[in-house]
N, C-alpha and C positions, 0 to 999 in steps of 0.2 A: 487458697491454702487451707489444709485440714488442721484444726486445733484439737489435739488429743490430750486428755487429762492423764495425770500420773497413774491413776487407778487402772485406766484402760491399757496404758503401756505396760504396766506390771503384769496384768492378766495375759496379754499377748506374749510377753517374754516367758512367762511360766508355761504357756502352751507350746511355744517353740522349743524350749529347752527341756521340757518334761519328757522323761523316758517311761516312767511308770505312773499309773494313776495314784491318787491319794488313798492310802489304805486305812487311815484313821477316820471313822465315820462320825467324828465329832466336829468335822470341819466342812468347808464348802469350797474346795479347791478345783482348779481346772482339771477335767478328765481328758485322757488321751482319746482322740477320735482317729480311727485308722482309715476311714474312707467316707466320702460323700458322693452319692450317685443320684442321677435323675433318669428321665426317659430318653436321654440322648438327643433331644431336640433343642438344646441350648444354643445361644448365639455363638458364632465362631470365636474362639479364644476365651470365651466367658463360661467355662465349664464349672461344675459343682465343686471340684477339688479346690477351687480358689477360695472358698469360704473357710477352709481349715489350714491355710498357709501362713497364718499369723502376719498378714500383710494388709494394712488398711488403705493401700493405694486404690483408688476407685477403678483403675484399669484391671485390678486383680479382683474381679467380682464374679458372681454367678448371675446369669441373666437368661430367662426362659419365658417366652411369650405365651400367654394363656390361650389365645385364639378360640375363645368360647368355653374352655374348660380350665379349672385350676391346675396348677403345676406343683409337683412335690419334689423335695430333695430328702434323701434318706441318709442318716449318719449312723455309722457303726462304731460303737464304743469298744469292740473287741472282746467283751465279756459282759455278763450281767453285772451292772453296777447299781449303787444307790444314787439315783439322779435327783438333784434338789432344785436346780434352776438352770436357765440358759440366758445368754446375753447375745444380742444381735446388733451388728452395725449395718444399717440399711443404706443402699446407694441413694445419694441425694436425700438422705434422711432428715436434713435440716430444712427442706423446702417442700416436702410432701409426705403424706402418710401412706403406708402399705397395709393391706388387709391380709391376715394370716391366721392359722390355728395350728396346734401342735399335738401330735399323738406319740405314744411310746409303746414298745413291745419287747418282750423277753425273747421271742423266737423269730421275729421278722414276718410273722403271718397274722397273728391276732393283735390288733392295735387298740389302745384305750386312750381317749382324749385326756390330755393333761392341761392344755390351755385352750379355752373356747375361742371361737372366732372373735377377733378384735383388730384394732388398728394400732400401728405404731404411733409415736407421739408426733412425728413430723417436725421435730424441733432440734434434732442433734445428729451429728455424724459419728458420735462415739458409740461404744457398745451400750445398748439399752437393755437393762436387766428385766427378766420376767421370772417371777417365783411361782411355785406350785408345791403341792404336797409331795413329800418324798415318795419316789417311785422306783421299783426294781425294774430295770430295763437295760437292754443292750442296743436297741435301735430307737432312734428318734426320727420321726417323720414330720417335717415342717411343710405345710401346704399353704400356698399363697395364690391370691386371685387378683393380681394387678395392684395398681397404686392410684393415688389421687389424680394422676395425669393421664395414665394410659393402662393398657393391659399387660405390661411387662412386669415380671417378677425379678427384682434385682436386689441382691444382698452381697455385702462386701466381706463380712466375717461373722462366724458363729462360734461361741465358746459354751461348752457344757460344764456344769459344776456338780460336784458330788464326791463320793468316795466308794471304795470297793477293791476289786482285784487288780493286782499289778498287770499292766498291759504295755508291751514294748511298742514304741512309736515306729512305724515303718519308715525305712530310709527313703522310699519313693512313694509318692501318693498314687492311689488307685485312680485311674482316669477313665471316665465313662466314654465309651466309643460314641462319637457324635453321629447321629442319624442324619440322613439327607433330607432335603426339603422337597424332593420330588414325590411322585406317586408311590405309596407304600413305603415312604421314608427312603427312597432310593436317592443316591447322590447324583446330581446333575453334572458334576464336575469330575466324575471318575469314569474310567473305562469299564466295560461290561465285566471284566474279570475281577474287578474290585467291588462290584455291586452284587454279583452272583458267584456261587461256588461253581466254577467251570473246570475244576481239576478232574472232573469225571466226564469230560466231553472233548472232542476235537471238532473243528469246523472246516467246512468246504465252501468256497465261494466261486463265483463265475470268473475270477481272475486267472490269468495264465502268465504271471510275471516271470516265471522261469523259462517260458517258451517251449515246454515239452509237449504242448498240444492237449494237455489235460487241465482240469480245474485244480487250483491250488488248495492245499490243506495246511492248517496250523494245528499242532498237537497240544496236549493238555497243559504242560508246564508253561509254555509260551503264552497260551491263551489265558491261563489263570493269572499270569504276571502282568496282564494288561494290554495284550495285543489288540489293535484295532485296525480297521481299514475304512477310511472316510467314504469309500465308494459303496461298500457292502455291509459293514458290521461296525457299529459305533453306538455311543450313548445318545439318546434323544435329549437335546438340551432343554426341552420344556418339561419333561416328566421324569428323566433319569432312567427310562426304560431301555431295554436292549433291542436295538434296531437290526432287523434282517431285511436287506434290500437285494432283490434278485432281478437282473435284467435278462430278457429272453435271448439276447444275442451273445451272451458270455460263453466261456469255456465250460465243457461238460466233464463229468467224472470218468467216462469211458466211451468207446465207440458205440456201445449198445444203448447208451442213455440218450434219450431224445431231448430232455429238458435241462435247464440250468437250475441251480439252487444256491442259496446261502443257508446252510443247514448244519446243525450240531448233530454229532453222532455219539451216543453214549459209550463211555470207556470205563469199565469197572476196574481196570487196573490202576486208575487214578494217578497216572504219571510214572508208573513203574515200567519203563521201556524194555525191561528184560522179558516182559510178557508180550507175546505177539498180539497184534490186533485181531487176527483170526487165523485158524489153522486150515491147512489144505483138507478138502473132503468134507468140510462141515463138522469136524470134531469139536466139541465144546472145549473151552479153555477158561482161564481165570480172568478173561476180559469180557465175557459174554454170559448170558443167562439162558435158561431153558424152562420149558413148561413142567409143572409137577406131574404131568401125565407121561413124561419121558422116562425111559428106563433109569433105574437108580445109578447105573454106571455113568450115564450122561449127566445126571444131577450132581453127582460127586465131583465130576471133572469141571463143572461150571463154576462161575463166581456168584451165582444167585439162582433162586427158583421162583417162578412167577414174578409178578412185579406190577407197579403202578407208576404212571407218569402223570404229574399234575402241573398245569400251567395256567397262568392268567395272562391275557394278551388282548390286543386289538389289531384288527386288520385295517390298515390305513389306506392302502391303494391296491387295486388289482388291474390287470390289463383290460383294455376296452376295444382293442383293434385286433384283427387277425381272423383266422377261420372260426366259424360260428361255434363249433364244438369245443374250442380251446379258450375262448374269451372268458375272462373273469374268474378263472379257477386257480386256486393255490393250495398246496398241501401244507398243513400247519403242524402235523404230528404223525408219527409212524411207529409201528413195531415192525422191524425188518428182520427177516430170517436169512438163512444162508443164501437163498436165491429169490425168495418171494416175500410178500408182506401180509402178515395176519391182519394188519389194518393200515390203510392210508386215510387219514382224516382230512377232508376237504372243506374249504370255505369257497363259495362261489356267489358272486354278485354280477348279474347282467347289467349292461349299461343303462337300459331303460327302467330298471327296478330301483326302488329306494332302499330295499333291504336285501341281504344275502342269505343263502341257504347253507346248511351243514349236512354233510353226508359222508359215508365212508365206503371204501372198497375193501373186500376181503379177497386177497389173491392167494389161493392155497398152493401147496406143493403138489397136491393131487386134486384134479377136478378143475372146474371152470371158475373164473372170477365172478364174485357176487357183489352187488351194490345194495346199500341200505341207506334210505333217506331218513334223516333225523329231524331236521327243521327245514321246511320248504321242499323244493324239488331240484334235482340236478339236471333237469331238461334244458336243452339249448334254447327253448322258447318258453321257459317257466314264467308264470305270472308272478307279480310281486308278492312274496310271502309276507302276510300281515304280521306273523309272529317271528319274522326273520331278524337278522342281526345287521345293523347298519355299519358302514365304514366308520372307524374311530370309536366304536362302542366297545367298552371293555367287557370281556366275558372269560369264563374259565372252562377248561375241560379236564376230565380225568379218564385216562385209558388204563384199564386194569385187566390182567389175566389171573384168574383164580381157578384152581382145580375143584371140581365138584365130585364128591364120592358117590359112586353108583355101584353098590355091591362091592366087588373086589377090584373095580376099575376106577380110574380117575378121569373125569371128562374135563378137558380144557375149555373154560368158558371165557369169552371176551365180553368185557363190560365197558360201556361208554356213558359218561354223564356230562352234560353241558350245564353250567351254572351261569345264569344271567347276572348282571350287575346288581339287580334288585334282590338277589338271593333265590329266585325261582329256579327250578331245576327241570331239565328235559332229560329223561333217562331212556336210552335205547333198550330194546328187547335184548337180553343176554344172548350171545351168539355161540352156538355149539361148534367147536372146532375139532371134534373128535375124528371127523372124516377128512381133515384137511392135509394130513400127512406130516404134521409137525411133531408128533409124539414118538419120535424115533431116536436112535442112538446118535446118528450123524446129522444133527441139526442144532442150531443155536439162534439166539435172539439178541437184538439190541434196540434201544429207543432212539428216535430221531425227532428233532423239533426245529422249527425255523420257517423259512419261506422257500418251498420247492415249487417252482413255476410249472404251470400246466399249459403254457402257451409258447410255441416257438415260431409263430407266424406273424407276429406284430410287425408292421412296416416301420414303426418308430420305436425300437426297443429301448433306447436310452431315456425316453420320456414316458413310455408306456410300459411300466414295470410293476412288480409286486413288492409291497412293503408291509412288514408285520413287526409290531413292537411287543416284546414280552416284558411283563412286570414281575412275574414269579415263575420259577421253573425248578422242578426237583423230581427225582425218581427214587424208588426204594424197592428192595427185593427181600425175600426170605433167604436165610443162609442156606448154603448147600449141605446135604447130609454127608456123613463119612462114607468113604468107598466101602462097598460090601467086602467082607473078608474073603481073600483069595480071588477077587475079581480080576479078570484079564483086562488089559488095556483095550480101549476102543479101537477097532480095526478100521483102517482107511478103506472106503469103498472105491474099488478101482473104476476109473472112468473109461468109457469106450474110447479107444484110440481112433481118431478120424484122420484118414490120409489127406494131406494137403493137396489142393488142386495143382495140376501140372499145366504149365503154359501150353497153349495150342488150341485148335478148333474143337469145339464140343458138338456143335450142330452145323451142318452145311447142306441145306435142302433147296434145290432148284426146281423141285416138282417135275423132274424129268420123267418119272414113271406115271404121271397123270393121276395119281391117287393120293389120299390123305394118310394112308398107313405107311409105316416104314417100308421102304423098297429095298432094292438090292444094295444100295449104298448104305454102309454101316452108319453114316452120319446123318441119314434122313431122320425126320422127326414124325411123330404120330400126332395129327391135328384133330381136335375135337371142338365142338361148339359149346358155348355157355348157355345156349337157348335150345335150338332144335336143329336137326340135320339139314333142313331146307335152307339154312343160312349159308351153306357152303356150295361152291361150284368148283369143279376141277377140270382142268385140261392140261395138256402137255406144257410144262414150263410155267404154269400159272395156277394160283389158288385164289378164288374169289370169295369175298365176304359180302353176302347179300344183306342189305339193310331192310328191316321190316318196319311195321307200324310203331314199334317201341324200341328200335335199336337192336343190334345184334353183336355178338362177340365170339371169338374163337381163341384157342390156346394150344400150345404144344409143351410137352414136358420133356425134361432131360435129367440126367443124374445130377444130384446136388453137388455143388462145388464149394469146398472149404478153402476160402481165400486166405492167404497169408498177408502180412503187412506189406502194403505197396502194390499188391495185385489188383487187377481190374477185370470185371466181367463185362464184355462188350457185345451188343447185339446190333447187327446192320441188316438192312433189307431194302428192297425196291418196291414202291407201290405206285399205283396209277389211280387217279380219281376220275370220276365220270365227267363228261363234258358239261352237263347241267348240274349246278349245285343249288341247294336250298338257301334260305336267307338266315337261318339260325346257325351261328358259328360257335356258340358255347359248347365245350366238350365235344366238338365235332368228331375228333379222332383221338383215341387214347391208347397209349402203349404202356404195358407194365412188364418189368423184368424182376423176377423174384427168385431168391435162393433160401429155402428153409430145409425141411426134410427132403424136398424134391424141388428141382429147378423148374421154372415155368416162364414162358414168354406169352403174353396175352395182348390181343388187339380188340378194340371195340369201336363201332361206328354209330353215329347219331342219325336216325332216320330223317329228322327234320333238316339235315344238311345234305344228305346224299339220296333223298327221295324215299317214299314210303311204299312204292309198288312192290308187291310180293311175287311178281313174275320174274323168273330168273333171267329171261332174255331181254329185259328192259335195259336199254343202254345207259340210262342215268341212274343206275341202282347199284350202290355198293362200291367196293374198292378191290382192285386186283393186286396180289402180292407175288413177288418172285425173288429168288436169290436171297434166302434168309440164312444168315450166318451168326452163330454165337461162339465166342472164343474167350479164353483166359489170357490176358496180357500180363507179362512179367512186371 
C-alpha cells in the first residue's frame, strides 16, 4: 500500500485541477505541463504521458529501458515560464535509488543543465523535491540511466513548480507513438501496412485465388490498411521486416511473363482510384513519372519528374535447383517503363558460393539489352565473390534517375549505389540513357520493389523459393512543371493493327517436288540449313537432315501467326531414324516451333547419336522427314 502525505496529495490535486499556470512570480505553485514525450521505445502501456496524469498508482508510470544509453523524457510547459523546482515520485522509490540529471530550454533546441547527475534518495514513494536556481524555460528534459537494481528508467509522477504565463491544460494528453522492438524500430506484431507507408504502392503475388489465370493484386488502400498473405507477404516475427516470398510455380501477371513475383508497384496517385494506373499508348498521367529529358508536355502530364528509390533489405533465400542460367537469381528493385525496364536490379547467389553478386540489366526501348556487374559476376559459373553479400546480410540500395545538362539538352543519367551494413559504399558508373528511347512524349515510369523470381524450372518450387525482407522502403520525385501555355494534349500513337490468325493449315509439305524450295503447291515451305548446304538431302517425298561431326540443323519459315485466346499452333511430321544409333542420347533430336515477327519450324540432330560420317549415302547417318504440316487450331 502506498502512503502519501497531505502535501503530496495537495500538489497532485493542484496539478489535476489547474487550468492556468500561477501568474504571480512570488510563489512556487504547480505549473501546467501540456505534454511529456520520449523516444517511443517505452514499455507497452507505460508511456511518458503517465508521469503528468496526477496518478500515483505504480501501474501509471513511465518505463523505458536504457540498453546501454541513457533515456530522456521531455516535458513541455506550453510557454516560457519561471521554473523554480521539480518534484518526482520514483517507481519503487522506497527500495532503490535512480540516477538522473535535468536540463531546461526556452526553445527545445539549446539545453542548459539545471540539476547535475545525482541519485534519488531510495527511501520514499512520495514526490521527492529538487530545487535549483530560477530558470526561464518552456522545456524540461529529464535524463535517467537506470536504477540501483537494473537499467530500467521508471518514474510514476513529475510536478514542475514556478510561475509565469497562463497556459490552458489540454483535455487529452499527448501520447508518444510507441516504436517497435524490431530492426529499425519496426513493430513485430503489426502488418506491413502499419510499419511502412504503403499507400503509394500496390502488390502482386503468385496467388490466383480468384481463378482468373493471372497473379492476384491488392491495391493501395487495402494494402495500407494492413492486408497480408501468410504465403507471400507478411511481417517477419523476428525483425518486424516486410517479407516478400515468391514461389516459382505460382501464377504470373500475364501470358508474356515467364516468372512469378511478390512485388510492389509504385502508385503516385496514393489511393485516388479516379486516376487510372496507366493510360493506353504510354501517355503519362498523374500515377506515373517521367525523365527530365522528356518533352515538357510529358513532364506536365505526369505526377513527378526523375526520382530516387531507397531500400534497406536482406535476401534470405534464393532458388538452388533448376536450369543453370536461372538458379539463384532474384530481382529486388526496378524502374519499369511502358514496355521495358531502365533498370532491373538483381541479387544472385550460386549454391556453391558463400556470397552473392549484385548486377543490373538496362533494357531500352531502342537497342539491345545491356548488363552491368556491380559486385561480383552474374556468370552461371561465377567464383565466390569475396566482396559479395551473404544471405541474411542487411544492405541498402539507391536507384536514381537525374538529368544532366549538356548545352541545351538534358541527358537522363541512371545512378546506382549499394550501401553495406558497415557504411561502405559501392557506386556503379553513371549510365547514360540518352539513346535508350525513353525521353519521348509517349513514355512513363514507375518503381518496383520486392522479390521477382528469375527461376521457373525448380523441381521443388514450394520449398525452393525466393525470400527477401525489406526494413526500409521509400521513393521521391521532383514535382512536375506547369503545362506550357497553349500546349496541345499528347496524342496517342496508333498501334499497327495485326490481323488475327485464321484456323486452318499454314504449311503442308510432303516434298513431292523433290526440292527444298517452294514448289507448285502454295503450302510448300522453303527449307534452309542452320549450318551448310551439305547437311540436306532431297528426293521425292523425303527431306534428309545429314548429321556431321558437330551436329546439324534445318529450318523452314512461314508467315507469322497472331494467335487469339484459346488458339493453338500445331506442327506434325513423320521422321525415320537410321538403323544404327550412337550411344549418346542427350539432346539427340530437338524440335522448335517459334512465332515472332516470322514463324519458324526448326530441327536439329546430334552427331553422337546418329553418326558422324559426312558421306551422304551412309545409311546410319541423319534423319529423314516427310509429311510436314503446320496448322492453327481454333
